C-alpha positions as CSV (number, residue, x, y, z in Angstrom):
1,X,75.9,84.3,147.7
2,X,72.3,84.7,146.6
3,X,72.4,88.4,147.3
4,X,75.6,88.8,145.4
5,X,74.2,87.1,142.3
6,X,70.8,88.8,142.4
7,X,72.0,91.6,140.0
8,X,73.2,89.1,137.4
9,X,71.1,88.5,134.3
10,X,70.9,84.8,134.1
11,X,70.5,85.1,130.3
12,X,73.5,87.3,129.8
13,X,76.2,85.9,127.6
14,X,79.4,85.3,129.5
15,X,82.6,85.8,127.5
16,X,84.9,82.8,127.6
17,X,87.8,83.2,130.0
18,X,90.9,81.4,129.0
19,X,93.7,80.3,131.2
20,X,97.0,78.6,130.3
21,X,95.3,75.3,130.8
22,X,92.4,76.1,128.5
23,X,92.4,73.5,125.6
24,X,93.6,75.0,122.3
25,X,90.5,73.7,120.4
26,X,88.3,75.6,122.9
27,X,90.1,78.8,122.2
28,X,89.9,78.4,118.5
29,X,86.2,77.6,118.7
30,X,85.5,81.1,120.0
31,X,88.3,82.9,118.1
32,X,87.9,81.5,114.6
33,X,84.6,83.3,113.8
34,X,86.2,86.7,114.6
35,X,89.3,85.9,112.7
36,X,87.3,84.8,109.7
37,X,85.3,88.0,109.7
38,X,88.4,90.0,109.9
39,X,90.1,88.1,107.1
40,X,87.0,88.6,104.9
41,X,87.2,92.3,105.5
42,X,90.9,92.4,104.7
43,X,90.2,90.6,101.4
44,X,87.6,93.2,100.5
45,X,89.8,96.1,101.3
46,X,92.8,94.6,99.5
47,X,90.7,94.3,96.3
48,X,90.2,98.0,96.6
49,X,93.9,98.8,96.8
50,X,96.0,99.9,93.9
51,X,96.1,97.5,91.0
52,X,98.9,97.5,88.3
53,X,99.1,95.9,84.9
54,X,102.4,95.6,83.1
55,X,102.7,94.9,79.4
56,X,106.4,94.4,78.4
57,X,105.8,93.9,74.7
58,X,107.6,90.6,74.7
59,X,106.3,87.8,72.5
60,X,102.8,88.7,71.3
61,X,101.9,91.0,74.2
62,X,101.7,94.1,72.0
63,X,99.6,92.4,69.4
64,X,97.4,90.8,72.0
65,X,96.7,94.0,74.0
66,X,96.7,96.9,71.4
67,X,95.0,97.8,68.2
68,X,96.8,100.1,65.8
69,X,94.3,102.8,64.8
70,X,96.5,105.3,62.8
71,X,99.7,104.9,60.7
72,X,99.8,101.2,61.6
73,X,102.4,100.4,59.0
74,X,104.8,102.7,60.7
75,X,104.6,100.9,64.1
76,X,106.8,97.8,64.2
77,X,107.4,95.3,67.1
78,X,111.1,94.7,67.3
79,X,113.4,93.3,69.9
80,X,110.8,93.3,72.7
81,X,109.7,96.9,72.0
82,X,107.7,98.8,69.5
83,X,109.4,101.2,67.0
84,X,108.0,104.2,65.2
85,X,109.9,105.2,62.0
86,X,109.0,107.0,58.8
87,X,110.7,109.0,56.1
88,X,109.1,112.3,57.4
89,X,107.5,113.6,60.6
90,X,104.6,111.4,61.7
91,X,102.9,109.7,64.6
92,X,101.5,106.2,65.1
93,X,98.6,105.5,67.4
94,X,97.7,102.2,69.2
95,X,94.8,101.9,71.7
96,X,94.7,99.5,74.6
97,X,92.1,96.8,74.0
98,X,90.7,96.6,77.5
99,X,88.5,99.2,79.2
100,X,90.8,101.3,81.4
101,X,90.1,103.2,83.5
102,X,86.7,102.0,84.5
103,X,83.9,104.6,84.7
104,X,84.2,104.7,88.5
105,X,88.0,105.0,88.6
106,X,88.9,108.6,89.2
107,X,92.7,108.5,89.6
108,X,95.2,106.4,87.6
109,X,98.6,106.6,86.1
110,X,100.2,105.5,82.8
111,X,103.9,104.8,82.3
112,X,106.0,103.9,79.2
113,X,109.8,103.6,78.7
114,X,110.8,105.5,75.6
115,X,114.0,106.3,73.7
116,X,114.9,108.3,70.7
117,X,117.7,107.4,68.2
118,X,118.1,111.2,67.7
119,X,117.5,114.1,70.1
120,X,117.1,117.6,68.7
121,X,119.8,120.0,69.5
122,X,117.7,123.1,68.8
123,X,113.9,123.4,69.0
124,X,111.5,120.6,70.0
125,X,110.7,118.4,67.0
126,X,108.5,115.5,66.1
127,X,110.2,113.0,68.3
128,X,107.7,112.4,71.1
129,X,106.0,109.9,73.4
130,X,102.3,110.3,74.2
131,X,99.4,108.8,76.1
132,X,95.7,108.9,75.2
133,X,93.4,108.8,78.2
134,X,89.7,108.9,78.9
135,X,88.9,107.8,75.3
136,X,85.3,107.8,74.4
137,X,84.6,106.5,70.8
138,X,87.6,107.8,68.8
139,X,88.5,110.9,70.8
140,X,90.0,111.5,74.2
141,X,92.7,113.5,76.0
142,X,96.3,113.3,74.6
143,X,99.4,114.0,76.7
144,X,102.6,114.5,74.6
145,X,106.1,114.5,76.1
146,X,109.1,115.8,74.2
147,X,112.8,116.2,75.2
148,X,115.9,117.9,73.6
149,X,119.4,118.8,74.6
150,X,121.1,122.0,73.3
151,X,124.6,123.1,74.1
152,X,124.8,120.6,77.0
153,X,121.5,121.8,78.6
154,X,118.5,119.6,78.5
155,X,114.8,120.6,78.1
156,X,111.5,118.8,78.3
157,X,107.9,119.8,77.8
158,X,104.4,118.3,78.3
159,X,101.2,119.4,76.5
160,X,97.7,118.2,77.0
161,X,95.1,118.2,74.3
162,X,91.3,117.7,74.7
163,X,89.3,116.0,71.9
164,X,92.3,114.4,70.2
165,X,91.5,111.8,67.6
166,X,92.8,108.2,67.8
167,X,92.3,107.8,64.1
168,X,93.9,110.9,62.5
169,X,96.4,113.7,63.0
170,X,93.8,115.9,64.7
171,X,94.9,116.7,68.2
172,X,91.9,118.8,69.3
173,X,92.4,121.9,71.5
174,X,95.4,122.4,73.8
175,X,94.3,122.6,77.5
176,X,95.2,126.1,78.7
177,X,96.1,127.2,75.1
178,X,99.7,127.8,74.1
179,X,100.4,129.0,77.7
180,X,99.3,125.6,79.1
181,X,102.6,123.9,78.1
182,X,104.5,122.6,81.1
183,X,108.3,122.9,80.7
184,X,111.5,121.8,82.5
185,X,115.0,122.9,81.8
186,X,118.6,122.9,83.1
187,X,118.7,122.7,86.9
188,X,115.1,121.4,87.1
189,X,116.2,118.2,85.4
190,X,118.4,115.5,87.0
191,X,120.2,114.4,83.9
192,X,121.3,115.4,80.4
193,X,119.2,113.6,77.9
194,X,121.0,111.4,75.5
195,X,120.0,109.6,72.3
196,X,119.4,105.8,72.4
197,X,118.8,105.9,76.2
198,X,115.5,104.8,77.7
199,X,113.6,107.1,80.0
200,X,110.3,106.4,81.8
201,X,107.5,108.8,81.0
202,X,104.8,108.9,83.7
203,X,101.4,110.5,83.6
204,X,99.1,110.8,86.6
205,X,95.5,111.6,85.9
206,X,93.1,112.7,88.6
207,X,89.4,113.5,88.3
208,X,87.7,115.7,90.8
209,X,83.9,115.2,90.3
210,X,83.1,117.7,93.0
211,X,85.0,120.5,91.4
212,X,84.4,119.1,87.9
213,X,88.1,119.1,86.9
214,X,90.6,116.7,85.5
215,X,94.3,117.2,86.1
216,X,97.4,115.8,84.5
217,X,100.8,115.6,86.2
218,X,103.7,114.4,84.2
219,X,107.2,113.3,85.2
220,X,110.3,111.7,83.7
221,X,112.1,108.9,85.6
222,X,115.3,107.0,85.3
223,X,114.7,103.5,84.0
224,X,117.8,102.3,86.0
225,X,116.5,103.0,89.5
226,X,113.2,104.8,89.2
227,X,114.5,108.1,90.5
228,X,112.7,111.3,89.3
229,X,114.6,113.2,86.6
230,X,112.0,115.9,86.5
231,X,108.4,116.6,87.5
232,X,106.1,119.0,85.6
233,X,103.5,121.3,87.1
234,X,100.0,119.9,86.9
235,X,97.8,120.9,83.9
236,X,94.2,121.2,84.9
237,X,91.1,121.3,82.6
238,X,88.3,123.1,84.4
239,X,85.7,122.3,81.8
240,X,86.5,118.6,81.2
241,X,85.1,116.0,79.0
242,X,84.7,112.9,81.2
243,X,83.3,109.4,81.1
244,X,85.7,107.9,78.6
245,X,87.1,104.5,79.5
246,X,90.0,103.9,77.2
247,X,93.7,104.6,77.0
248,X,96.3,104.4,74.3
249,X,99.8,105.3,73.0
250,X,100.9,107.9,70.5
251,X,104.5,107.5,69.3
252,X,106.0,110.3,67.2
253,X,109.1,110.7,65.0
254,X,110.7,113.6,63.2
255,X,111.4,111.1,60.4
256,X,114.4,110.6,58.2
257,X,117.0,107.8,57.9
258,X,117.7,106.0,61.2
259,X,115.5,108.3,63.3
260,X,113.4,105.9,65.3
261,X,111.3,106.3,68.5
262,X,111.1,103.1,70.6
263,X,108.8,102.3,73.5
264,X,108.6,99.4,75.9
265,X,107.1,98.4,79.2
266,X,103.6,99.9,79.3
267,X,102.2,100.2,82.8
268,X,98.7,101.0,84.0
269,X,97.9,101.6,87.6
270,X,94.8,102.7,89.5
271,X,95.4,105.0,92.5
272,X,93.2,104.4,95.6
273,X,90.8,107.1,96.6
274,X,91.1,108.7,100.1
275,X,88.0,106.8,101.2
276,X,89.8,103.5,100.4
277,X,92.7,104.5,102.7
278,X,90.2,105.3,105.4
279,X,88.7,101.8,104.9
280,X,92.2,100.3,105.2
281,X,92.7,102.2,108.4
282,X,89.4,101.0,109.8
283,X,90.3,97.4,109.0
284,X,93.6,97.8,110.8
285,X,91.8,99.3,113.8
286,X,89.3,96.5,113.9
287,X,92.1,93.9,113.8
288,X,93.9,95.6,116.6
289,X,90.7,95.7,118.7
290,X,90.0,92.0,118.2
291,X,93.6,91.2,119.2
292,X,93.3,93.3,122.4
293,X,90.0,91.8,123.2
294,X,91.4,88.3,122.9
295,X,94.3,89.3,125.2
296,X,91.9,90.6,127.8
297,X,89.9,87.4,127.6
């Protein structure tokens, strides 16, 4: 026996070996520290996961979360939404009061439900729904969505402007010039646009600091089931202005009696970076390893 034990380090830590008869409190004494560490790691990872803020404009949510910065008298909260109306073509602007995205958030998305009491049957007109993003001071990027239906065929377009003002009609320079407009029509759309019908306008914004680019990808969704009606090709700015930490809304109308643009349900979401997903995977692997180790014990 002495010979057999001679190779054993008397100071080596021996892992607990559990049997069916091992008291529960003894098992927990050795397992809880591992479980606590794993839980703490999960909490950290979860905090890095996607976060979403929804403002449904009910009650005072619009007034509490937005500041009207241009044509304020034309923007009116009504029936749980916000209406834009005027006697002639115009746009109203309201900026979100909180900093979003943060300076370290590269990817995020913005959504708003919008409807038009009138939809053009010829060319695109002033009826529009738009987002400001990456606002610094009083300028930022502006994404403008427009829709129309002509002879039973629907069309939509998306334009991105850099250096757009949040306090005036100035929209800056269109990214990609006039050829930078993304369009959808006919078969590429899953519905025929109708007046007084809500549609969800979605904008995904992605910053690539390595390539020094910012890209904008728009889509239009059904408010009934979230299905995609149409997705635009991405518009990329290869000489971007970055660092802004503000977003906002721009609501346009062609103007005239009864021609109203209404928005509701503003949604802001951060999109986790690939490194975050890697961390999530690492946490899952660690949890599995701890479970397997406990089984072997």
